[in-house]
DOLUM-325693 format. One record per residue (C-alpha): residue in three letters; z, y, x. Coordinates in steps of 0.02 Angstrom, whole numbers, padded with zeros to 5 digits. Example, Ala and Ser with C-alpha at 12.3 -4.5 7.8 and 13.67 -1.06 7.14 Angstrom:
2
{rec 'ALA', {00390, -00225, 00615}};
{rec 'SER', {00357, -00053, 00684}};
//
This chain:
415
{rec 'MET', {08790, -07296, -04029}};
{rec 'GLU', {08748, -07352, -03838}};
{rec 'GLU', {08840, -07384, -03721}};
{rec 'ILE', {08882, -07275, -03545}};
{rec 'ILE', {08874, -07365, -03389}};
{rec 'ASP', {09010, -07318, -03280}};
{rec 'ILE', {08917, -07345, -03083}};
{rec 'PRO', {09046, -07342, -02940}};
{rec 'SER', {09025, -07161, -02846}};
{rec 'TYR', {09007, -07248, -02677}};
{rec 'PHE', {08856, -07320, -02757}};
{rec 'LEU', {08755, -07161, -02737}};
{rec 'CYS', {08656, -07084, -02632}};
{rec 'PRO', {08738, -06911, -02570}};
{rec 'ILE', {08547, -06814, -02597}};
{rec 'SER', {08493, -06895, -02761}};
{rec 'LEU', {08631, -06939, -02843}};
{rec 'GLU', {08555, -07102, -02878}};
{rec 'ILE', {08597, -07286, -02836}};
{rec 'CYS', {08542, -07310, -02667}};
{rec 'LYS', {08417, -07447, -02647}};
{rec 'ASP', {08419, -07460, -02448}};
{rec 'PRO', {08565, -07394, -02398}};
{rec 'VAL', {08604, -07347, -02208}};
{rec 'THR', {08737, -07237, -02130}};
{rec 'LEU', {08717, -07087, -02007}};
{rec 'SER', {08829, -07075, -01857}};
{rec 'THR', {08937, -06958, -01945}};
{rec 'GLY', {08978, -07122, -02071}};
{rec 'ILE', {08922, -07048, -02206}};
{rec 'THR', {08794, -07168, -02307}};
{rec 'TYR', {08609, -07125, -02399}};
{rec 'ASP', {08461, -07201, -02475}};
{rec 'ARG', {08352, -07233, -02339}};
{rec 'GLU', {08205, -07150, -02421}};
{rec 'ASN', {08313, -06979, -02450}};
{rec 'ILE', {08367, -06965, -02271}};
{rec 'GLU', {08193, -07000, -02192}};
{rec 'LYS', {08133, -06874, -02294}};
{rec 'TRP', {08289, -06774, -02255}};
{rec 'LEU', {08273, -06799, -02062}};
{rec 'TYR', {08084, -06824, -02010}};
{rec 'THR', {07976, -06741, -02160}};
{rec 'ILE', {08096, -06564, -02201}};
{rec 'LYS', {08136, -06599, -01983}};
{rec 'LYS', {08319, -06555, -01997}};
{rec 'ASN', {08430, -06616, -01874}};
{rec 'THR', {08612, -06602, -02000}};
{rec 'CYS', {08698, -06733, -02082}};
{rec 'PRO', {08668, -06673, -02259}};
{rec 'ILE', {08861, -06699, -02303}};
{rec 'THR', {08956, -06651, -02159}};
{rec 'LYS', {08832, -06522, -02090}};
{rec 'GLN', {08875, -06599, -01934}};
{rec 'VAL', {08700, -06579, -01796}};
{rec 'LEU', {08644, -06775, -01744}};
{rec 'ILE', {08617, -06792, -01582}};
{rec 'ASP', {08602, -06995, -01626}};
{rec 'THR', {08487, -06986, -01778}};
{rec 'GLU', {08495, -07193, -01769}};
{rec 'LEU', {08493, -07268, -01967}};
{rec 'THR', {08602, -07401, -01993}};
{rec 'PRO', {08596, -07526, -02110}};
{rec 'ASN', {08724, -07549, -02234}};
{rec 'HIS', {08721, -07734, -02279}};
{rec 'THR', {08881, -07730, -02370}};
{rec 'LEU', {08873, -07589, -02464}};
{rec 'ARG', {08705, -07646, -02516}};
{rec 'ARG', {08765, -07834, -02584}};
{rec 'LEU', {08893, -07740, -02697}};
{rec 'ILE', {08762, -07657, -02768}};
{rec 'GLN', {08656, -07782, -02804}};
{rec 'ALA', {08811, -07919, -02870}};
{rec 'TRP', {08847, -07756, -02970}};
{rec 'CYS', {08659, -07744, -03037}};
{rec 'THR', {08668, -07937, -03066}};
{rec 'LEU', {08839, -07917, -03171}};
{rec 'ASN', {08776, -07762, -03268}};
{rec 'ALA', {08594, -07868, -03316}};
{rec 'SER', {08622, -07895, -03494}};
{rec 'LYS', {08672, -07683, -03499}};
{rec 'GLY', {08487, -07658, -03453}};
{rec 'ILE', {08516, -07635, -03252}};
{rec 'GLU', {08367, -07706, -03147}};
{rec 'ARG', {08412, -07784, -02984}};
{rec 'ILE', {08380, -07693, -02821}};
{rec 'PRO', {08257, -07809, -02714}};
{rec 'THR', {08313, -07828, -02548}};
{rec 'PRO', {08235, -07709, -02429}};
{rec 'LYS', {08099, -07763, -02306}};
{rec 'PRO', {08171, -07714, -02131}};
{rec 'PRO', {08088, -07540, -02047}};
{rec 'VAL', {07965, -07560, -01929}};
{rec 'ASP', {08048, -07544, -01745}};
{rec 'LYS', {07992, -07527, -01570}};
{rec 'ALA', {07965, -07698, -01539}};
{rec 'GLN', {07838, -07718, -01673}};
{rec 'ILE', {07765, -07543, -01612}};
{rec 'MET', {07761, -07645, -01426}};
{rec 'LYS', {07671, -07793, -01490}};
{rec 'LEU', {07532, -07699, -01563}};
{rec 'ILE', {07501, -07570, -01407}};
{rec 'SER', {07494, -07761, -01308}};
{rec 'ASN', {07384, -07813, -01449}};
{rec 'ALA', {07268, -07657, -01405}};
{rec 'LYS', {07243, -07683, -01268}};
{rec 'ILE', {07165, -07857, -01288}};
{rec 'PRO', {06957, -07827, -01331}};
{rec 'ARG', {06951, -07939, -01469}};
{rec 'LEU', {07114, -07870, -01564}};
{rec 'GLN', {07080, -07708, -01504}};
{rec 'ILE', {07011, -07625, -01686}};
{rec 'ILE', {07143, -07732, -01802}};
{rec 'SER', {07295, -07667, -01704}};
{rec 'LEU', {07240, -07504, -01703}};
{rec 'ARG', {07208, -07512, -01881}};
{rec 'ARG', {07375, -07581, -01912}};
{rec 'LEU', {07447, -07441, -01806}};
{rec 'LYS', {07382, -07343, -01934}};
{rec 'SER', {07417, -07412, -02089}};
{rec 'LEU', {07608, -07405, -02039}};
{rec 'ALA', {07573, -07225, -02012}};
{rec 'ALA', {07524, -07202, -02171}};
{rec 'GLU', {07671, -07258, -02254}};
{rec 'ASN', {07792, -07147, -02195}};
{rec 'ASP', {07870, -07016, -02078}};
{rec 'ARG', {07988, -07130, -02004}};
{rec 'ASN', {07838, -07246, -01938}};
{rec 'LYS', {07752, -07095, -01876}};
{rec 'LYS', {07878, -07038, -01772}};
{rec 'CYS', {07934, -07213, -01704}};
{rec 'ILE', {07770, -07246, -01657}};
{rec 'GLU', {07764, -07087, -01570}};
{rec 'SER', {07917, -07116, -01486}};
{rec 'THR', {07897, -07289, -01425}};
{rec 'ASN', {07869, -07289, -01237}};
{rec 'GLY', {07689, -07265, -01177}};
{rec 'ALA', {07614, -07263, -01352}};
{rec 'ILE', {07538, -07095, -01361}};
{rec 'GLU', {07464, -07090, -01182}};
{rec 'PHE', {07387, -07268, -01211}};
{rec 'LEU', {07299, -07175, -01370}};
{rec 'VAL', {07241, -07039, -01241}};
{rec 'SER', {07191, -07176, -01120}};
{rec 'LEU', {07078, -07244, -01271}};
{rec 'VAL', {06994, -07072, -01298}};
{rec 'LYS', {06989, -07018, -01134}};
{rec 'GLN', {06903, -07185, -01100}};
{rec 'ASN', {06770, -07158, -01205}};
{rec 'ASN', {06706, -07012, -01140}};
{rec 'ASP', {06693, -07064, -00955}};
{rec 'ASP', {06561, -07209, -01029}};
{rec 'ASP', {06410, -07175, -01020}};
{rec 'ALA', {06380, -07279, -01205}};
{rec 'LYS', {06514, -07332, -01334}};
{rec 'THR', {06570, -07498, -01322}};
{rec 'MET', {06565, -07538, -01503}};
{rec 'ASN', {06714, -07677, -01541}};
{rec 'LEU', {06622, -07788, -01707}};
{rec 'MET', {06797, -07814, -01824}};
{rec 'GLN', {06802, -08032, -01837}};
{rec 'ASP', {06777, -08032, -02026}};
{rec 'GLY', {06621, -07951, -01988}};
{rec 'ALA', {06654, -07765, -02063}};
{rec 'GLU', {06557, -07620, -01994}};
{rec 'SER', {06584, -07586, -01814}};
{rec 'THR', {06674, -07446, -01739}};
{rec 'SER', {06740, -07370, -01572}};
{rec 'ALA', {06916, -07387, -01514}};
{rec 'SER', {06912, -07198, -01467}};
{rec 'ASP', {06874, -07166, -01644}};
{rec 'GLU', {07009, -07257, -01733}};
{rec 'ALA', {07126, -07202, -01604}};
{rec 'LEU', {07077, -07025, -01623}};
{rec 'GLY', {07102, -07054, -01810}};
{rec 'LEU', {07284, -07119, -01766}};
{rec 'LEU', {07325, -06976, -01674}};
{rec 'TYR', {07280, -06845, -01792}};
{rec 'ASN', {07358, -06947, -01930}};
{rec 'LEU', {07561, -06940, -01813}};
{rec 'GLN', {07558, -06778, -01835}};
{rec 'ILE', {07649, -06772, -01648}};
{rec 'SER', {07793, -06642, -01627}};
{rec 'GLN', {07806, -06514, -01503}};
{rec 'ASP', {07837, -06638, -01368}};
{rec 'GLY', {07709, -06766, -01412}};
{rec 'LEU', {07601, -06617, -01404}};
{rec 'LYS', {07639, -06586, -01223}};
{rec 'THR', {07597, -06737, -01168}};
{rec 'LEU', {07445, -06757, -01259}};
{rec 'MET', {07402, -06591, -01172}};
{rec 'GLY', {07431, -06667, -00978}};
{rec 'LYS', {07437, -06551, -00818}};
{rec 'ASN', {07280, -06505, -00832}};
{rec 'GLY', {07211, -06483, -00988}};
{rec 'GLU', {07105, -06689, -00967}};
{rec 'PHE', {07116, -06692, -01166}};
{rec 'ILE', {07064, -06570, -01227}};
{rec 'GLU', {06919, -06586, -01105}};
{rec 'SER', {06883, -06758, -01191}};
{rec 'LEU', {06900, -06680, -01378}};
{rec 'MET', {06767, -06567, -01304}};
{rec 'GLN', {06659, -06718, -01290}};
{rec 'ILE', {06703, -06763, -01441}};
{rec 'LEU', {06628, -06605, -01532}};
{rec 'THR', {06480, -06622, -01426}};
{rec 'ASN', {06458, -06805, -01437}};
{rec 'GLY', {06545, -06881, -01589}};
{rec 'ASN', {06498, -06915, -01761}};
{rec 'TYR', {06575, -06808, -01901}};
{rec 'GLN', {06724, -06898, -01937}};
{rec 'ALA', {06777, -06891, -01760}};
{rec 'ARG', {06714, -06725, -01731}};
{rec 'ALA', {06830, -06685, -01880}};
{rec 'TYR', {06991, -06764, -01798}};
{rec 'ALA', {06945, -06682, -01642}};
{rec 'VAL', {06975, -06486, -01707}};
{rec 'LEU', {07108, -06542, -01807}};
{rec 'LEU', {07192, -06604, -01654}};
{rec 'LEU', {07132, -06470, -01540}};
{rec 'LYS', {07192, -06348, -01669}};
{rec 'PRO', {07412, -06371, -01637}};
{rec 'LEU', {07370, -06408, -01447}};
{rec 'LEU', {07278, -06218, -01436}};
{rec 'GLU', {07421, -06147, -01541}};
{rec 'MET', {07534, -06205, -01403}};
{rec 'ALA', {07411, -06165, -01231}};
{rec 'ASP', {07473, -06031, -01121}};
{rec 'PRO', {07357, -05890, -01127}};
{rec 'ILE', {07306, -05941, -00942}};
{rec 'ARG', {07225, -06088, -01014}};
{rec 'LEU', {07150, -06001, -01172}};
{rec 'ILE', {07054, -05865, -01041}};
{rec 'SER', {06977, -05985, -00979}};
{rec 'LEU', {06896, -06069, -01113}};
{rec 'LYS', {06706, -06115, -01074}};
{rec 'SER', {06585, -06027, -01160}};
{rec 'GLU', {06522, -06216, -01211}};
{rec 'PHE', {06677, -06224, -01322}};
{rec 'PHE', {06659, -06084, -01428}};
{rec 'VAL', {06469, -06157, -01460}};
{rec 'GLU', {06554, -06323, -01520}};
{rec 'ILE', {06690, -06237, -01622}};
{rec 'VAL', {06544, -06125, -01716}};
{rec 'LYS', {06446, -06292, -01742}};
{rec 'VAL', {06588, -06344, -01836}};
{rec 'LEU', {06564, -06210, -01963}};
{rec 'ARG', {06383, -06240, -01967}};
{rec 'ASP', {06395, -06425, -02007}};
{rec 'GLN', {06551, -06407, -02136}};
{rec 'ILE', {06594, -06544, -02088}};
{rec 'SER', {06750, -06532, -02209}};
{rec 'HIS', {06867, -06426, -02291}};
{rec 'PRO', {06984, -06450, -02177}};
{rec 'ALA', {06891, -06453, -01998}};
{rec 'ARG', {06826, -06289, -02061}};
{rec 'LYS', {06985, -06203, -02094}};
{rec 'ALA', {07062, -06272, -01895}};
{rec 'ALA', {06881, -06206, -01860}};
{rec 'LEU', {06934, -06044, -01905}};
{rec 'GLN', {07123, -06045, -01860}};
{rec 'ILE', {07078, -06098, -01658}};
{rec 'LEU', {06961, -05943, -01680}};
{rec 'ILE', {07111, -05814, -01737}};
{rec 'GLU', {07186, -05900, -01614}};
{rec 'ILE', {07084, -05893, -01454}};
{rec 'CYS', {06980, -05740, -01496}};
{rec 'PRO', {07123, -05588, -01417}};
{rec 'TRP', {07109, -05675, -01242}};
{rec 'GLY', {07010, -05610, -01129}};
{rec 'ARG', {06823, -05603, -01150}};
{rec 'ASN', {06839, -05733, -01289}};
{rec 'ARG', {06770, -05621, -01425}};
{rec 'VAL', {06600, -05595, -01318}};
{rec 'LYS', {06585, -05774, -01295}};
{rec 'ALA', {06614, -05826, -01485}};
{rec 'VAL', {06489, -05703, -01533}};
{rec 'ASP', {06369, -05761, -01408}};
{rec 'ALA', {06398, -05926, -01489}};
{rec 'GLY', {06328, -05872, -01650}};
{rec 'ALA', {06497, -05839, -01732}};
{rec 'VAL', {06468, -05682, -01819}};
{rec 'PRO', {06317, -05734, -01953}};
{rec 'ILE', {06390, -05912, -01992}};
{rec 'LEU', {06529, -05816, -02048}};
{rec 'ILE', {06448, -05725, -02156}};
{rec 'GLU', {06326, -05873, -02223}};
{rec 'LEU', {06526, -05936, -02268}};
{rec 'LEU', {06581, -05774, -02371}};
{rec 'LEU', {06376, -05794, -02466}};
{rec 'ALA', {06451, -05939, -02523}};
{rec 'LYS', {06613, -05905, -02605}};
{rec 'SER', {06743, -05984, -02490}};
{rec 'GLU', {06922, -06003, -02567}};
{rec 'LYS', {07041, -05880, -02528}};
{rec 'ARG', {07139, -05934, -02384}};
{rec 'GLU', {06966, -05965, -02301}};
{rec 'THR', {06909, -05791, -02356}};
{rec 'GLU', {07076, -05728, -02284}};
{rec 'MET', {07029, -05836, -02110}};
{rec 'ILE', {06837, -05788, -02113}};
{rec 'MET', {06888, -05587, -02124}};
{rec 'VAL', {07018, -05589, -01976}};
{rec 'VAL', {06910, -05704, -01878}};
{rec 'LEU', {06762, -05557, -01916}};
{rec 'ASP', {06869, -05407, -01904}};
{rec 'GLN', {06921, -05468, -01717}};
{rec 'LEU', {06755, -05530, -01654}};
{rec 'CYS', {06704, -05325, -01734}};
{rec 'GLY', {06816, -05262, -01592}};
{rec 'CYS', {06655, -05294, -01468}};
{rec 'ALA', {06502, -05196, -01451}};
{rec 'GLU', {06423, -05384, -01484}};
{rec 'GLY', {06514, -05435, -01630}};
{rec 'ARG', {06453, -05259, -01731}};
{rec 'ALA', {06282, -05282, -01666}};
{rec 'ASP', {06265, -05450, -01738}};
{rec 'LEU', {06359, -05418, -01899}};
{rec 'LEU', {06239, -05246, -01915}};
{rec 'LYS', {06086, -05376, -01902}};
{rec 'HIS', {06156, -05480, -02016}};
{rec 'GLY', {06051, -05428, -02192}};
{rec 'ALA', {06198, -05444, -02301}};
{rec 'GLY', {06334, -05395, -02173}};
{rec 'ILE', {06370, -05240, -02218}};
{rec 'ALA', {06385, -05279, -02417}};
{rec 'VAL', {06467, -05412, -02403}};
{rec 'VAL', {06614, -05381, -02321}};
{rec 'SER', {06619, -05224, -02433}};
{rec 'LYS', {06627, -05360, -02555}};
{rec 'LYS', {06771, -05434, -02523}};
{rec 'ILE', {06875, -05264, -02551}};
{rec 'LEU', {06975, -05269, -02664}};
{rec 'ARG', {06923, -05458, -02741}};
{rec 'VAL', {07012, -05586, -02637}};
{rec 'SER', {07180, -05519, -02566}};
{rec 'GLN', {07295, -05377, -02483}};
{rec 'LEU', {07251, -05462, -02334}};
{rec 'ALA', {07028, -05460, -02338}};
{rec 'SER', {07057, -05289, -02422}};
{rec 'GLU', {07127, -05230, -02245}};
{rec 'ARG', {07029, -05333, -02129}};
{rec 'ALA', {06852, -05257, -02231}};
{rec 'VAL', {06917, -05105, -02245}};
{rec 'ARG', {06940, -05150, -02048}};
{rec 'ILE', {06804, -05181, -01981}};
{rec 'LEU', {06696, -05052, -02089}};
{rec 'TYR', {06803, -04948, -01992}};
{rec 'SER', {06747, -05000, -01815}};
{rec 'LEU', {06565, -04993, -01885}};
{rec 'SER', {06584, -04814, -01938}};
{rec 'LYS', {06685, -04766, -01782}};
{rec 'PHE', {06580, -04862, -01658}};
{rec 'SER', {06411, -04891, -01725}};
{rec 'ALA', {06372, -04764, -01859}};
{rec 'THR', {06175, -04728, -01810}};
{rec 'SER', {06114, -04635, -01969}};
{rec 'SER', {06019, -04795, -02024}};
{rec 'VAL', {06208, -04895, -02021}};
{rec 'LEU', {06275, -04728, -02139}};
{rec 'GLN', {06133, -04741, -02261}};
{rec 'GLU', {06154, -04933, -02286}};
{rec 'MET', {06343, -04885, -02308}};
{rec 'MET', {06293, -04764, -02464}};
{rec 'GLN', {06150, -04888, -02519}};
{rec 'VAL', {06285, -05052, -02535}};
{rec 'GLY', {06408, -04963, -02626}};
{rec 'VAL', {06542, -04947, -02457}};
{rec 'VAL', {06568, -04775, -02493}};
{rec 'SER', {06635, -04797, -02683}};
{rec 'LYS', {06711, -04943, -02631}};
{rec 'LEU', {06822, -04833, -02512}};
{rec 'CYS', {06861, -04700, -02639}};
{rec 'LEU', {06915, -04833, -02773}};
{rec 'VAL', {07041, -04902, -02630}};
{rec 'LEU', {07121, -04729, -02622}};
{rec 'GLN', {07143, -04728, -02808}};
{rec 'VAL', {07189, -04912, -02860}};
{rec 'GLU', {07353, -04997, -02774}};
{rec 'CYS', {07332, -05051, -02594}};
{rec 'THR', {07429, -05038, -02415}};
{rec 'LEU', {07472, -04863, -02360}};
{rec 'LYS', {07354, -04958, -02193}};
{rec 'THR', {07230, -05008, -02309}};
{rec 'LYS', {07236, -04813, -02382}};
{rec 'GLU', {07235, -04746, -02226}};
{rec 'LYS', {07108, -04824, -02133}};
{rec 'ALA', {06995, -04782, -02287}};
{rec 'LYS', {07019, -04612, -02294}};
{rec 'GLU', {06977, -04598, -02094}};
{rec 'ILE', {06810, -04676, -02135}};
{rec 'LEU', {06787, -04567, -02267}};
{rec 'LYS', {06843, -04415, -02172}};
{rec 'LEU', {06755, -04470, -02014}};
{rec 'HIS', {06576, -04466, -02119}};
{rec 'SER', {06606, -04311, -02261}};
{rec 'ARG', {06454, -04230, -02188}};
{rec 'VAL', {06350, -04375, -02243}};
{rec 'TRP', {06420, -04451, -02367}};
{rec 'LYS', {06518, -04306, -02492}};
{rec 'ASN', {06375, -04258, -02559}};
{rec 'SER', {06268, -04396, -02588}};
{rec 'HIS', {06237, -04457, -02797}};
{rec 'CYS', {06258, -04622, -02754}};
{rec 'ILE', {06450, -04587, -02766}};
{rec 'PRO', {06499, -04589, -02959}};
{rec 'PRO', {06596, -04434, -03015}};
{rec 'PHE', {06771, -04517, -03072}};
{rec 'LEU', {06759, -04577, -02896}};
{rec 'LEU', {06694, -04430, -02800}};
{rec 'SER', {06878, -04325, -02863}};
{rec 'SER', {06970, -04443, -02743}};
{rec 'TYR', {06856, -04406, -02551}};
{rec 'PRO', {06970, -04326, -02458}};
{rec 'CYS', {06931, -04146, -02411}};
//
């Protein structure tokens, strides 16, 4: 029979109920394992002590060396019972180390090495990300590197001392800024008073390589989500051209989704729908739908198309595309309730504001009318059913007696 080992309760982390490997104490006096409390504070983003529920004004973690030594001594005493000794943890990264790397990054021959070291530290854990962001001047320095690249006529390429592939300091800084997953306060610092950083990202979208463009659009997404309406209304037409190019070039799946989320965020403001249409968004979105995108991406495409069909130019572009009406209709009842709702809304816009005889005929031929009748028969949201019914009533004279509608669907055609 195996001997039951009695572990002292104060050796256990209150979160995981496992032996602390790197015990640290909060300002509330409660000790936790570093990995668990850092996940609580920096990943889950809680601002309270898990045990006392007190709001933490100070989130500084103090290493509990006494408890660690007690645990290590206990592990050694119980080694014969299969208990492994917990190694002494290496000290966590502190602001002094970050400041040193930032200083080195200002020296041309050490710049790329230092930026890559910072990137490596950020990739280790959320605590390191927070430490880099909160280090005085770190974010501003990275932003200056990105801006500097765009102010120069040509990229200055830095060659690694070990002969590795050359890269630009701007690209490294851009990747680091994205990987930091910057907080709201940090994003405000990035944004700046005049939105200069957004202009820098625009330049990267225009002239950068694929990876730099991906990082640029991924950074633009949270920045624009917190931008004030005046800034969104004043976005230039060139901005929309570059966002649409990200969709067209299919740089990466995350970049494509970020571009779609940006369009969802900015299209409702001012004349942004028209700017997006003029940039060629509608045919690109239709082609993405034809390429069978995954569920969430399809939903986002349908939301953007719905927004763009709210203007005459958007509807005209959708009707110009040979597969426009058909692919929108096809997404009804095949993807999700959200996609079905948006598809019906798009068809409603077309049937109410762009219903020429040829459009109505095409809607009949590609199965739109039959699909709308089916919507009335199956389980859908009330909003979707009402829109479908409105469309069918709107053109009942043209459609109701058509031979294109199967008899079992014709019975649900609204009077």
